[in-house]
mmCIF file of the N, C-alpha and C atoms, coordinates in Angstrom:
data_MODEL
# 
_entry.id   MODEL 
# 
loop_
_atom_site.group_PDB 
_atom_site.id 
_atom_site.type_symbol 
_atom_site.label_atom_id 
_atom_site.label_alt_id 
_atom_site.label_comp_id 
_atom_site.label_asym_id 
_atom_site.label_entity_id 
_atom_site.label_seq_id 
_atom_site.pdbx_PDB_ins_code 
_atom_site.Cartn_x 
_atom_site.Cartn_y 
_atom_site.Cartn_z 
_atom_site.occupancy 
_atom_site.B_iso_or_equiv 
_atom_site.pdbx_formal_charge 
_atom_site.auth_seq_id 
_atom_site.auth_comp_id 
_atom_site.auth_asym_id 
_atom_site.auth_atom_id 
_atom_site.pdbx_PDB_model_num 
ATOM 1   N N  . MET A 1 1  ? 86.129  123.399 80.484  1.00 0.00 ? 1  MET A N  1 
ATOM 2   C CA . MET A 1 1  ? 86.436  124.891 80.333  1.00 0.00 ? 1  MET A CA 1 
ATOM 3   C C  . MET A 1 1  ? 85.226  125.630 79.866  1.00 0.00 ? 1  MET A C  1 
ATOM 4   N N  . ALA A 1 2  ? 84.951  126.710 80.367  1.00 0.00 ? 2  ALA A N  1 
ATOM 5   C CA . ALA A 1 2  ? 83.725  127.445 80.132  1.00 0.00 ? 2  ALA A CA 1 
ATOM 6   C C  . ALA A 1 2  ? 83.976  128.105 78.670  1.00 0.00 ? 2  ALA A C  1 
ATOM 7   N N  . ASP A 1 3  ? 82.902  128.506 78.125  1.00 0.00 ? 3  ASP A N  1 
ATOM 8   C CA . ASP A 1 3  ? 82.924  129.310 76.837  1.00 0.00 ? 3  ASP A CA 1 
ATOM 9   C C  . ASP A 1 3  ? 83.519  130.669 77.110  1.00 0.00 ? 3  ASP A C  1 
ATOM 10  N N  . LYS A 1 4  ? 83.194  131.383 78.215  1.00 0.00 ? 4  LYS A N  1 
ATOM 11  C CA . LYS A 1 4  ? 83.556  132.674 78.604  1.00 0.00 ? 4  LYS A CA 1 
ATOM 12  C C  . LYS A 1 4  ? 84.324  132.686 79.990  1.00 0.00 ? 4  LYS A C  1 
ATOM 13  N N  . PRO A 1 5  ? 85.215  133.710 80.204  1.00 0.00 ? 5  PRO A N  1 
ATOM 14  C CA . PRO A 1 5  ? 85.913  133.678 81.370  1.00 0.00 ? 5  PRO A CA 1 
ATOM 15  C C  . PRO A 1 5  ? 84.753  134.127 82.467  1.00 0.00 ? 5  PRO A C  1 
ATOM 16  N N  . THR A 1 6  ? 85.035  133.926 83.706  1.00 0.00 ? 6  THR A N  1 
ATOM 17  C CA . THR A 1 6  ? 84.148  134.343 84.795  1.00 0.00 ? 6  THR A CA 1 
ATOM 18  C C  . THR A 1 6  ? 84.089  135.837 84.861  1.00 0.00 ? 6  THR A C  1 
ATOM 19  N N  . GLU A 1 7  ? 82.881  136.379 84.825  1.00 0.00 ? 7  GLU A N  1 
ATOM 20  C CA . GLU A 1 7  ? 82.791  137.845 84.897  1.00 0.00 ? 7  GLU A CA 1 
ATOM 21  C C  . GLU A 1 7  ? 83.068  138.346 86.353  1.00 0.00 ? 7  GLU A C  1 
ATOM 22  N N  . ILE A 1 8  ? 83.727  139.585 86.334  1.00 0.00 ? 8  ILE A N  1 
ATOM 23  C CA . ILE A 1 8  ? 84.095  140.078 87.723  1.00 0.00 ? 8  ILE A CA 1 
ATOM 24  C C  . ILE A 1 8  ? 83.384  141.480 87.726  1.00 0.00 ? 8  ILE A C  1 
ATOM 25  N N  . ASP A 1 9  ? 82.553  141.627 88.886  1.00 0.00 ? 9  ASP A N  1 
ATOM 26  C CA . ASP A 1 9  ? 81.804  142.851 89.183  1.00 0.00 ? 9  ASP A CA 1 
ATOM 27  C C  . ASP A 1 9  ? 82.731  143.722 90.024  1.00 0.00 ? 9  ASP A C  1 
ATOM 28  N N  . TRP A 1 10 ? 83.646  144.609 89.321  1.00 0.00 ? 10 TRP A N  1 
ATOM 29  C CA . TRP A 1 10 ? 84.592  145.306 89.926  1.00 0.00 ? 10 TRP A CA 1 
ATOM 30  C C  . TRP A 1 10 ? 83.918  146.226 91.183  1.00 0.00 ? 10 TRP A C  1 
ATOM 31  N N  . GLN A 1 11 ? 82.653  146.449 91.110  1.00 0.00 ? 11 GLN A N  1 
ATOM 32  C CA . GLN A 1 11 ? 82.233  147.371 92.220  1.00 0.00 ? 11 GLN A CA 1 
ATOM 33  C C  . GLN A 1 11 ? 81.885  146.615 93.363  1.00 0.00 ? 11 GLN A C  1 
ATOM 34  N N  . ARG A 1 12 ? 81.843  145.213 93.334  1.00 0.00 ? 12 ARG A N  1 
ATOM 35  C CA . ARG A 1 12 ? 81.552  144.329 94.421  1.00 0.00 ? 12 ARG A CA 1 
ATOM 36  C C  . ARG A 1 12 ? 82.745  143.361 94.689  1.00 0.00 ? 12 ARG A C  1 
ATOM 37  N N  . GLU A 1 13 ? 83.674  143.242 93.780  1.00 0.00 ? 13 GLU A N  1 
ATOM 38  C CA . GLU A 1 13 ? 84.678  142.199 93.944  1.00 0.00 ? 13 GLU A CA 1 
ATOM 39  C C  . GLU A 1 13 ? 86.066  142.776 93.562  1.00 0.00 ? 13 GLU A C  1 
ATOM 40  N N  . PHE A 1 14 ? 87.159  142.121 94.116  1.00 0.00 ? 14 PHE A N  1 
ATOM 41  C CA . PHE A 1 14 ? 88.408  142.380 93.649  1.00 0.00 ? 14 PHE A CA 1 
ATOM 42  C C  . PHE A 1 14 ? 89.151  141.032 93.251  1.00 0.00 ? 14 PHE A C  1 
ATOM 43  N N  . VAL A 1 15 ? 90.323  141.033 92.678  1.00 0.00 ? 15 VAL A N  1 
ATOM 44  C CA . VAL A 1 15 ? 91.063  139.745 92.305  1.00 0.00 ? 15 VAL A CA 1 
ATOM 45  C C  . VAL A 1 15 ? 92.397  139.659 92.834  1.00 0.00 ? 15 VAL A C  1 
ATOM 46  N N  . ILE A 1 16 ? 92.744  138.490 93.416  1.00 0.00 ? 16 ILE A N  1 
ATOM 47  C CA . ILE A 1 16 ? 93.996  138.294 93.835  1.00 0.00 ? 16 ILE A CA 1 
ATOM 48  C C  . ILE A 1 16 ? 94.647  137.300 93.008  1.00 0.00 ? 16 ILE A C  1 
ATOM 49  N N  . PRO A 1 17 ? 95.704  137.924 92.097  1.00 0.00 ? 17 PRO A N  1 
ATOM 50  C CA . PRO A 1 17 ? 96.456  137.007 91.240  1.00 0.00 ? 17 PRO A CA 1 
ATOM 51  C C  . PRO A 1 17 ? 97.748  136.348 91.935  1.00 0.00 ? 17 PRO A C  1 
ATOM 52  N N  . VAL A 1 18 ? 97.965  135.243 91.361  1.00 0.00 ? 18 VAL A N  1 
ATOM 53  C CA . VAL A 1 18 ? 99.179  134.404 91.878  1.00 0.00 ? 18 VAL A CA 1 
ATOM 54  C C  . VAL A 1 18 ? 99.916  134.060 90.399  1.00 0.00 ? 18 VAL A C  1 
ATOM 55  N N  . VAL A 1 19 ? 101.125 134.720 90.188  1.00 0.00 ? 19 VAL A N  1 
ATOM 56  C CA . VAL A 1 19 ? 101.823 134.497 88.966  1.00 0.00 ? 19 VAL A CA 1 
ATOM 57  C C  . VAL A 1 19 ? 103.080 133.972 89.316  1.00 0.00 ? 19 VAL A C  1 
ATOM 58  N N  . LEU A 1 20 ? 103.522 132.946 88.630  1.00 0.00 ? 20 LEU A N  1 
ATOM 59  C CA . LEU A 1 20 ? 104.990 132.345 88.707  1.00 0.00 ? 20 LEU A CA 1 
ATOM 60  C C  . LEU A 1 20 ? 105.774 132.532 87.583  1.00 0.00 ? 20 LEU A C  1 
ATOM 61  N N  . PRO A 1 21 ? 107.034 132.463 87.781  1.00 0.00 ? 21 PRO A N  1 
ATOM 62  C CA . PRO A 1 21 ? 108.057 132.628 86.570  1.00 0.00 ? 21 PRO A CA 1 
ATOM 63  C C  . PRO A 1 21 ? 107.697 131.617 85.335  1.00 0.00 ? 21 PRO A C  1 
ATOM 64  N N  . ALA A 1 22 ? 108.163 132.007 84.201  1.00 0.00 ? 22 ALA A N  1 
ATOM 65  C CA . ALA A 1 22 ? 108.037 131.193 83.170  1.00 0.00 ? 22 ALA A CA 1 
ATOM 66  C C  . ALA A 1 22 ? 108.726 129.819 83.299  1.00 0.00 ? 22 ALA A C  1 
ATOM 67  N N  . THR A 1 23 ? 108.299 128.636 82.795  1.00 0.00 ? 23 THR A N  1 
ATOM 68  C CA . THR A 1 23 ? 108.896 127.359 83.074  1.00 0.00 ? 23 THR A CA 1 
ATOM 69  C C  . THR A 1 23 ? 108.504 126.462 81.928  1.00 0.00 ? 23 THR A C  1 
ATOM 70  N N  . THR A 1 24 ? 109.238 125.462 81.774  1.00 0.00 ? 24 THR A N  1 
ATOM 71  C CA . THR A 1 24 ? 108.893 124.288 80.770  1.00 0.00 ? 24 THR A CA 1 
ATOM 72  C C  . THR A 1 24 ? 108.326 123.260 81.546  1.00 0.00 ? 24 THR A C  1 
ATOM 73  N N  . ILE A 1 25 ? 108.235 123.293 82.783  1.00 0.00 ? 25 ILE A N  1 
ATOM 74  C CA . ILE A 1 25 ? 107.547 122.218 83.635  1.00 0.00 ? 25 ILE A CA 1 
ATOM 75  C C  . ILE A 1 25 ? 106.202 122.440 83.782  1.00 0.00 ? 25 ILE A C  1 
ATOM 76  N N  . SER A 1 26 ? 105.435 121.391 83.528  1.00 0.00 ? 26 SER A N  1 
ATOM 77  C CA . SER A 1 26 ? 103.840 121.556 83.716  1.00 0.00 ? 26 SER A CA 1 
ATOM 78  C C  . SER A 1 26 ? 103.609 121.924 85.159  1.00 0.00 ? 26 SER A C  1 
ATOM 79  N N  . THR A 1 27 ? 102.770 123.072 85.470  1.00 0.00 ? 27 THR A N  1 
ATOM 80  C CA . THR A 1 27 ? 102.739 123.490 86.835  1.00 0.00 ? 27 THR A CA 1 
ATOM 81  C C  . THR A 1 27 ? 101.428 123.984 86.893  1.00 0.00 ? 27 THR A C  1 
ATOM 82  N N  . GLU A 1 28 ? 100.838 123.681 88.283  1.00 0.00 ? 28 GLU A N  1 
ATOM 83  C CA . GLU A 1 28 ? 99.326  124.070 88.498  1.00 0.00 ? 28 GLU A CA 1 
ATOM 84  C C  . GLU A 1 28 ? 99.481  124.790 89.954  1.00 0.00 ? 28 GLU A C  1 
ATOM 85  N N  . ILE A 1 29 ? 98.784  125.785 90.031  1.00 0.00 ? 29 ILE A N  1 
ATOM 86  C CA . ILE A 1 29 ? 98.670  126.706 91.290  1.00 0.00 ? 29 ILE A CA 1 
ATOM 87  C C  . ILE A 1 29 ? 97.278  126.275 91.947  1.00 0.00 ? 29 ILE A C  1 
ATOM 88  N N  . LEU A 1 30 ? 97.437  125.781 93.125  1.00 0.00 ? 30 LEU A N  1 
ATOM 89  C CA . LEU A 1 30 ? 96.116  125.327 93.765  1.00 0.00 ? 30 LEU A CA 1 
ATOM 90  C C  . LEU A 1 30 ? 95.863  126.193 95.137  1.00 0.00 ? 30 LEU A C  1 
ATOM 91  N N  . PRO A 1 31 ? 94.913  127.098 95.124  1.00 0.00 ? 31 PRO A N  1 
ATOM 92  C CA . PRO A 1 31 ? 94.558  127.794 96.408  1.00 0.00 ? 31 PRO A CA 1 
ATOM 93  C C  . PRO A 1 31 ? 94.197  126.723 97.549  1.00 0.00 ? 31 PRO A C  1 
ATOM 94  N N  . VAL A 1 32 ? 94.896  127.065 98.674  1.00 0.00 ? 32 VAL A N  1 
ATOM 95  C CA . VAL A 1 32 ? 94.578  126.140 99.846  1.00 0.00 ? 32 VAL A CA 1 
ATOM 96  C C  . VAL A 1 32 ? 93.559  126.894 100.767 1.00 0.00 ? 32 VAL A C  1 
ATOM 97  N N  . ARG A 1 33 ? 93.900  128.274 101.206 1.00 0.00 ? 33 ARG A N  1 
ATOM 98  C CA . ARG A 1 33 ? 93.005  128.874 102.113 1.00 0.00 ? 33 ARG A CA 1 
ATOM 99  C C  . ARG A 1 33 ? 93.288  130.372 101.952 1.00 0.00 ? 33 ARG A C  1 
ATOM 100 N N  . LEU A 1 34 ? 92.150  131.234 102.363 1.00 0.00 ? 34 LEU A N  1 
ATOM 101 C CA . LEU A 1 34 ? 92.244  132.617 102.382 1.00 0.00 ? 34 LEU A CA 1 
ATOM 102 C C  . LEU A 1 34 ? 91.676  132.947 103.753 1.00 0.00 ? 34 LEU A C  1 
ATOM 103 N N  . LYS A 1 35 ? 92.486  133.627 104.492 1.00 0.00 ? 35 LYS A N  1 
ATOM 104 C CA . LYS A 1 35 ? 92.142  134.055 105.845 1.00 0.00 ? 35 LYS A CA 1 
ATOM 105 C C  . LYS A 1 35 ? 92.535  135.391 106.236 1.00 0.00 ? 35 LYS A C  1 
ATOM 106 N N  . LYS A 1 36 ? 92.061  136.023 107.121 1.00 0.00 ? 36 LYS A N  1 
ATOM 107 C CA . LYS A 1 36 ? 92.685  137.318 107.713 1.00 0.00 ? 36 LYS A CA 1 
ATOM 108 C C  . LYS A 1 36 ? 93.591  136.915 108.901 1.00 0.00 ? 36 LYS A C  1 
ATOM 109 N N  . ASP A 1 37 ? 94.680  137.638 108.924 1.00 0.00 ? 37 ASP A N  1 
ATOM 110 C CA . ASP A 1 37 ? 95.667  137.408 110.016 1.00 0.00 ? 37 ASP A CA 1 
ATOM 111 C C  . ASP A 1 37 ? 95.311  138.348 111.153 1.00 0.00 ? 37 ASP A C  1 
ATOM 112 N N  . ALA A 1 38 ? 96.077  138.364 112.258 1.00 0.00 ? 38 ALA A N  1 
ATOM 113 C CA . ALA A 1 38 ? 95.951  139.279 113.420 1.00 0.00 ? 38 ALA A CA 1 
ATOM 114 C C  . ALA A 1 38 ? 96.050  140.701 113.103 1.00 0.00 ? 38 ALA A C  1 
ATOM 115 N N  . GLU A 1 39 ? 96.607  141.110 112.007 1.00 0.00 ? 39 GLU A N  1 
ATOM 116 C CA . GLU A 1 39 ? 96.872  142.452 111.624 1.00 0.00 ? 39 GLU A CA 1 
ATOM 117 C C  . GLU A 1 39 ? 95.774  142.845 110.741 1.00 0.00 ? 39 GLU A C  1 
ATOM 118 N N  . GLY A 1 40 ? 94.779  142.043 110.328 1.00 0.00 ? 40 GLY A N  1 
ATOM 119 C CA . GLY A 1 40 ? 93.943  142.368 109.378 1.00 0.00 ? 40 GLY A CA 1 
ATOM 120 C C  . GLY A 1 40 ? 94.175  142.127 107.951 1.00 0.00 ? 40 GLY A C  1 
ATOM 121 N N  . ASN A 1 41 ? 95.331  141.703 107.630 1.00 0.00 ? 41 ASN A N  1 
ATOM 122 C CA . ASN A 1 41 ? 95.840  141.373 106.208 1.00 0.00 ? 41 ASN A CA 1 
ATOM 123 C C  . ASN A 1 41 ? 95.112  140.154 105.717 1.00 0.00 ? 41 ASN A C  1 
ATOM 124 N N  . LEU A 1 42 ? 94.771  139.926 104.483 1.00 0.00 ? 42 LEU A N  1 
ATOM 125 C CA . LEU A 1 42 ? 94.273  138.724 103.848 1.00 0.00 ? 42 LEU A CA 1 
ATOM 126 C C  . LEU A 1 42 ? 95.619  137.878 103.466 1.00 0.00 ? 42 LEU A C  1 
ATOM 127 N N  . VAL A 1 43 ? 95.497  136.700 103.931 1.00 0.00 ? 43 VAL A N  1 
ATOM 128 C CA . VAL A 1 43 ? 96.660  135.693 103.611 1.00 0.00 ? 43 VAL A CA 1 
ATOM 129 C C  . VAL A 1 43 ? 96.114  134.595 102.638 1.00 0.00 ? 43 VAL A C  1 
ATOM 130 N N  . LEU A 1 44 ? 96.733  134.660 101.433 1.00 0.00 ? 44 LEU A N  1 
ATOM 131 C CA . LEU A 1 44 ? 96.184  133.521 100.481 1.00 0.00 ? 44 LEU A CA 1 
ATOM 132 C C  . LEU A 1 44 ? 97.339  132.469 100.551 1.00 0.00 ? 44 LEU A C  1 
ATOM 133 N N  . THR A 1 45 ? 97.076  131.247 100.931 1.00 0.00 ? 45 THR A N  1 
ATOM 134 C CA . THR A 1 45 ? 97.983  130.263 101.097 1.00 0.00 ? 45 THR A CA 1 
ATOM 135 C C  . THR A 1 45 ? 97.716  129.413 99.673  1.00 0.00 ? 45 THR A C  1 
ATOM 136 N N  . TYR A 1 46 ? 98.695  128.999 98.882  1.00 0.00 ? 46 TYR A N  1 
ATOM 137 C CA . TYR A 1 46 ? 98.533  128.203 97.737  1.00 0.00 ? 46 TYR A CA 1 
ATOM 138 C C  . TYR A 1 46 ? 99.623  127.109 97.809  1.00 0.00 ? 46 TYR A C  1 
ATOM 139 N N  . LYS A 1 47 ? 99.309  126.116 96.851  1.00 0.00 ? 47 LYS A N  1 
ATOM 140 C CA . LYS A 1 47 ? 100.196 125.026 96.716  1.00 0.00 ? 47 LYS A CA 1 
ATOM 141 C C  . LYS A 1 47 ? 100.609 124.891 95.262  1.00 0.00 ? 47 LYS A C  1 
ATOM 142 N N  . VAL A 1 48 ? 101.872 124.635 94.891  1.00 0.00 ? 48 VAL A N  1 
ATOM 143 C CA . VAL A 1 48 ? 102.256 124.397 93.606  1.00 0.00 ? 48 VAL A CA 1 
ATOM 144 C C  . VAL A 1 48 ? 102.479 122.892 93.350  1.00 0.00 ? 48 VAL A C  1 
ATOM 145 N N  . GLN A 1 49 ? 101.842 122.538 92.206  1.00 0.00 ? 49 GLN A N  1 
ATOM 146 C CA . GLN A 1 49 ? 101.985 121.160 91.764  1.00 0.00 ? 49 GLN A CA 1 
ATOM 147 C C  . GLN A 1 49 ? 102.743 121.184 90.525  1.00 0.00 ? 49 GLN A C  1 
ATOM 148 N N  . ARG A 1 50 ? 103.873 120.487 90.606  1.00 0.00 ? 50 ARG A N  1 
ATOM 149 C CA . ARG A 1 50 ? 104.806 120.486 89.214  1.00 0.00 ? 50 ARG A CA 1 
ATOM 150 C C  . ARG A 1 50 ? 104.709 119.049 88.720  1.00 0.00 ? 50 ARG A C  1 
ATOM 151 N N  . GLY A 1 51 ? 104.700 118.973 87.447  1.00 0.00 ? 51 GLY A N  1 
ATOM 152 C CA . GLY A 1 51 ? 104.628 117.757 86.717  1.00 0.00 ? 51 GLY A CA 1 
ATOM 153 C C  . GLY A 1 51 ? 105.826 117.431 85.766  1.00 0.00 ? 51 GLY A C  1 
ATOM 154 N N  . GLU A 1 52 ? 105.445 117.040 84.561  1.00 0.00 ? 52 GLU A N  1 
ATOM 155 C CA . GLU A 1 52 ? 106.624 116.707 83.698  1.00 0.00 ? 52 GLU A CA 1 
ATOM 156 C C  . GLU A 1 52 ? 107.151 117.774 82.985  1.00 0.00 ? 52 GLU A C  1 
ATOM 157 N N  . ASP A 1 53 ? 108.410 117.563 82.567  1.00 0.00 ? 53 ASP A N  1 
ATOM 158 C CA . ASP A 1 53 ? 109.036 118.736 81.691  1.00 0.00 ? 53 ASP A CA 1 
ATOM 159 C C  . ASP A 1 53 ? 108.332 118.641 80.187  1.00 0.00 ? 53 ASP A C  1 
ATOM 160 N N  . MET A 1 54 ? 107.728 119.707 79.755  1.00 0.00 ? 54 MET A N  1 
ATOM 161 C CA . MET A 1 54 ? 107.104 119.845 78.512  1.00 0.00 ? 54 MET A CA 1 
ATOM 162 C C  . MET A 1 54 ? 107.999 119.843 77.419  1.00 0.00 ? 54 MET A C  1 
ATOM 163 N N  . LYS A 1 55 ? 109.404 120.288 77.687  1.00 0.00 ? 55 LYS A N  1 
ATOM 164 C CA . LYS A 1 55 ? 110.601 120.195 76.839  1.00 0.00 ? 55 LYS A CA 1 
ATOM 165 C C  . LYS A 1 55 ? 110.269 121.262 75.543  1.00 0.00 ? 55 LYS A C  1 
ATOM 166 N N  . THR A 1 56 ? 109.226 121.231 74.834  1.00 0.00 ? 56 THR A N  1 
ATOM 167 C CA . THR A 1 56 ? 109.141 122.123 73.595  1.00 0.00 ? 56 THR A CA 1 
ATOM 168 C C  . THR A 1 56 ? 108.050 123.254 73.886  1.00 0.00 ? 56 THR A C  1 
ATOM 169 N N  . ALA A 1 57 ? 107.548 123.424 75.159  1.00 0.00 ? 57 ALA A N  1 
ATOM 170 C CA . ALA A 1 57 ? 106.730 124.640 75.480  1.00 0.00 ? 57 ALA A CA 1 
ATOM 171 C C  . ALA A 1 57 ? 107.178 125.231 76.716  1.00 0.00 ? 57 ALA A C  1 
ATOM 172 N N  . GLU A 1 58 ? 106.753 126.532 76.764  1.00 0.00 ? 58 GLU A N  1 
ATOM 173 C CA . GLU A 1 58 ? 107.045 127.314 78.067  1.00 0.00 ? 58 GLU A CA 1 
ATOM 174 C C  . GLU A 1 58 ? 105.690 127.921 78.393  1.00 0.00 ? 58 GLU A C  1 
ATOM 175 N N  . ILE A 1 59 ? 105.503 127.933 79.790  1.00 0.00 ? 59 ILE A N  1 
ATOM 176 C CA . ILE A 1 59 ? 104.171 128.427 80.242  1.00 0.00 ? 59 ILE A CA 1 
ATOM 177 C C  . ILE A 1 59 ? 104.547 129.401 81.379  1.00 0.00 ? 59 ILE A C  1 
ATOM 178 N N  . ARG A 1 60 ? 103.520 130.220 81.646  1.00 0.00 ? 60 ARG A N  1 
ATOM 179 C CA . ARG A 1 60 ? 103.629 131.209 82.853  1.00 0.00 ? 60 ARG A CA 1 
ATOM 180 C C  . ARG A 1 60 ? 102.560 130.758 83.756  1.00 0.00 ? 60 ARG A C  1 
ATOM 181 N N  . PRO A 1 61 ? 102.819 129.994 84.650  1.00 0.00 ? 61 PRO A N  1 
ATOM 182 C CA . PRO A 1 61 ? 101.710 129.570 85.759  1.00 0.00 ? 61 PRO A CA 1 
ATOM 183 C C  . PRO A 1 61 ? 101.089 130.737 86.306  1.00 0.00 ? 61 PRO A C  1 
ATOM 184 N N  . PHE A 1 62 ? 99.596  130.610 86.140  1.00 0.00 ? 62 PHE A N  1 
ATOM 185 C CA . PHE A 1 62 ? 98.806  131.824 86.816  1.00 0.00 ? 62 PHE A CA 1 
ATOM 186 C C  . PHE A 1 62 ? 97.557  131.308 87.364  1.00 0.00 ? 62 PHE A C  1 
ATOM 187 N N  . THR A 1 63 ? 97.042  131.824 88.499  1.00 0.00 ? 63 THR A N  1 
ATOM 188 C CA . THR A 1 63 ? 95.611  131.675 88.921  1.00 0.00 ? 63 THR A CA 1 
ATOM 189 C C  . THR A 1 63 ? 95.215  132.993 89.570  1.00 0.00 ? 63 THR A C  1 
ATOM 190 N N  . ALA A 1 64 ? 93.871  133.256 89.444  1.00 0.00 ? 64 ALA A N  1 
ATOM 191 C CA . ALA A 1 64 ? 93.246  134.452 90.134  1.00 0.00 ? 64 ALA A CA 1 
ATOM 192 C C  . ALA A 1 64 ? 92.118  133.984 90.967  1.00 0.00 ? 64 ALA A C  1 
ATOM 193 N N  . ILE A 1 65 ? 91.918  134.668 92.034  1.00 0.00 ? 65 ILE A N  1 
ATOM 194 C CA . ILE A 1 65 ? 90.872  134.459 92.999  1.00 0.00 ? 65 ILE A CA 1 
ATOM 195 C C  . ILE A 1 65 ? 90.041  135.515 93.147  1.00 0.00 ? 65 ILE A C  1 
ATOM 196 N N  . ILE A 1 66 ? 88.805  135.516 92.934  1.00 0.00 ? 66 ILE A N  1 
ATOM 197 C CA . ILE A 1 66 ? 87.904  136.507 92.966  1.00 0.00 ? 66 ILE A CA 1 
ATOM 198 C C  . ILE A 1 66 ? 87.240  136.595 94.403  1.00 0.00 ? 66 ILE A C  1 
ATOM 199 N N  . VAL A 1 67 ? 87.249  137.776 95.112  1.00 0.00 ? 67 VAL A N  1 
ATOM 200 C CA . VAL A 1 67 ? 86.969  137.973 96.397  1.00 0.00 ? 67 VAL A CA 1 
ATOM 201 C C  . VAL A 1 67 ? 86.022  139.096 96.556  1.00 0.00 ? 67 VAL A C  1 
ATOM 202 N N  . SER A 1 68 ? 84.939  138.990 97.591  1.00 0.00 ? 68 SER A N  1 
ATOM 203 C CA . SER A 1 68 ? 84.108  140.109 97.804  1.00 0.00 ? 68 SER A CA 1 
ATOM 204 C C  . SER A 1 68 ? 84.935  141.303 98.323  1.00 0.00 ? 68 SER A C  1 
ATOM 205 N N  . ARG A 1 69 ? 84.435  142.517 98.018  1.00 0.00 ? 69 ARG A N  1 
ATOM 206 C CA . ARG A 1 69 ? 85.155  143.711 98.482  1.00 0.00 ? 69 ARG A CA 1 
ATOM 207 C C  . ARG A 1 69 ? 84.746  143.799 99.953  1.00 0.00 ? 69 ARG A C  1 
ATOM 208 N N  . ASP A 1 70 ? 83.876  143.077 100.518 1.00 0.00 ? 70 ASP A N  1 
ATOM 209 C CA . ASP A 1 70 ? 83.656  143.094 101.812 1.00 0.00 ? 70 ASP A CA 1 
ATOM 210 C C  . ASP A 1 70 ? 84.871  142.638 102.635 1.00 0.00 ? 70 ASP A C  1 
ATOM 211 N N  . PHE A 1 71 ? 85.774  141.972 102.054 1.00 0.00 ? 71 PHE A N  1 
ATOM 212 C CA . PHE A 1 71 ? 87.059  141.515 102.640 1.00 0.00 ? 71 PHE A CA 1 
ATOM 213 C C  . PHE A 1 71 ? 88.171  142.156 102.274 1.00 0.00 ? 71 PHE A C  1 
ATOM 214 N N  . LEU A 1 72 ? 88.086  143.486 101.480 1.00 0.00 ? 72 LEU A N  1 
ATOM 215 C CA . LEU A 1 72 ? 89.236  144.115 100.972 1.00 0.00 ? 72 LEU A CA 1 
ATOM 216 C C  . LEU A 1 72 ? 90.148  144.551 102.033 1.00 0.00 ? 72 LEU A C  1 
ATOM 217 N N  . ALA A 1 73 ? 91.486  144.075 101.871 1.00 0.00 ? 73 ALA A N  1 
ATOM 218 C CA . ALA A 1 73 ? 92.465  144.393 102.815 1.00 0.00 ? 73 ALA A CA 1 
ATOM 219 C C  . ALA A 1 73 ? 93.816  144.209 102.102 1.00 0.00 ? 73 ALA A C  1 
ATOM 220 N N  . PRO A 1 74 ? 95.012  144.528 102.544 1.00 0.00 ? 74 PRO A N  1 
ATOM 221 C CA . PRO A 1 74 ? 96.198  144.193 102.014 1.00 0.00 ? 74 PRO A CA 1 
ATOM 222 C C  . PRO A 1 74 ? 96.432  142.691 101.898 1.00 0.00 ? 74 PRO A C  1 
ATOM 223 N N  . VAL A 1 75 ? 97.020  142.306 100.882 1.00 0.00 ? 75 VAL A N  1 
ATOM 224 C CA . VAL A 1 75 ? 97.139  140.851 100.661 1.00 0.00 ? 75 VAL A CA 1 
ATOM 225 C C  . VAL A 1 75 ? 98.663  140.391 100.922 1.00 0.00 ? 75 VAL A C  1 
ATOM 226 N N  . ARG A 1 76 ? 98.805  139.162 101.460 1.00 0.00 ? 76 ARG A N  1 
ATOM 227 C CA . ARG A 1 76 ? 100.029 138.530 101.657 1.00 0.00 ? 76 ARG A CA 1 
ATOM 228 C C  . ARG A 1 76 ? 99.852  137.016 100.897 1.00 0.00 ? 76 ARG A C  1 
ATOM 229 N N  . LEU A 1 77 ? 100.840 136.632 100.066 1.00 0.00 ? 77 LEU A N  1 
ATOM 230 C CA . LEU A 1 77 ? 100.788 135.395 99.460  1.00 0.00 ? 77 LEU A CA 1 
ATOM 231 C C  . LEU A 1 77 ? 101.811 134.461 100.149 1.00 0.00 ? 77 LEU A C  1 
ATOM 232 N N  . GLU A 1 78 ? 101.552 133.231 100.430 1.00 0.00 ? 78 GLU A N  1 
ATOM 233 C CA . GLU A 1 78 ? 102.266 132.322 101.164 1.00 0.00 ? 78 GLU A CA 1 
ATOM 234 C C  . GLU A 1 78 ? 102.269 130.889 100.400 1.00 0.00 ? 78 GLU A C  1 
ATOM 235 N N  . GLU A 1 79 ? 103.324 130.429 99.972  1.00 0.00 ? 79 GLU A N  1 
ATOM 236 C CA . GLU A 1 79 ? 103.254 128.991 99.330  1.00 0.00 ? 79 GLU A CA 1 
ATOM 237 C C  . GLU A 1 79 ? 103.419 127.921 100.455 1.00 0.00 ? 79 GLU A C  1 
ATOM 238 N N  . ALA A 1 80 ? 102.428 127.070 100.368 1.00 0.00 ? 80 ALA A N  1 
ATOM 239 C CA . ALA A 1 80 ? 102.367 126.025 101.374 1.00 0.00 ? 80 ALA A CA 1 
ATOM 240 C C  . ALA A 1 80 ? 103.456 125.018 101.289 1.00 0.00 ? 80 ALA A C  1 
ATOM 241 N N  . ASN A 1 81 ? 104.006 124.439 102.234 1.00 0.00 ? 81 ASN A N  1 
ATOM 242 C CA . ASN A 1 81 ? 105.108 123.400 102.126 1.00 0.00 ? 81 ASN A CA 1 
ATOM 243 C C  . ASN A 1 81 ? 104.568 122.116 101.602 1.00 0.00 ? 81 ASN A C  1 
# 
């Protein structure tokens, strides 16, 4: 893990967040692909990996993808099967 979070240049970049409901299950969100569809929307496909029940802790799984503003468009999120 880095000492500092990745810096975002808001003039050149934007962020696509993926946030899941709180859970006691160890959960990781993995980006699979980011592409434009026929209508010009950005489609972020992600996979959710679930692990063991942590029993005494609750987390809110989250990931964020930094994208160049060159690709700015409406975003649709899709969970991969």
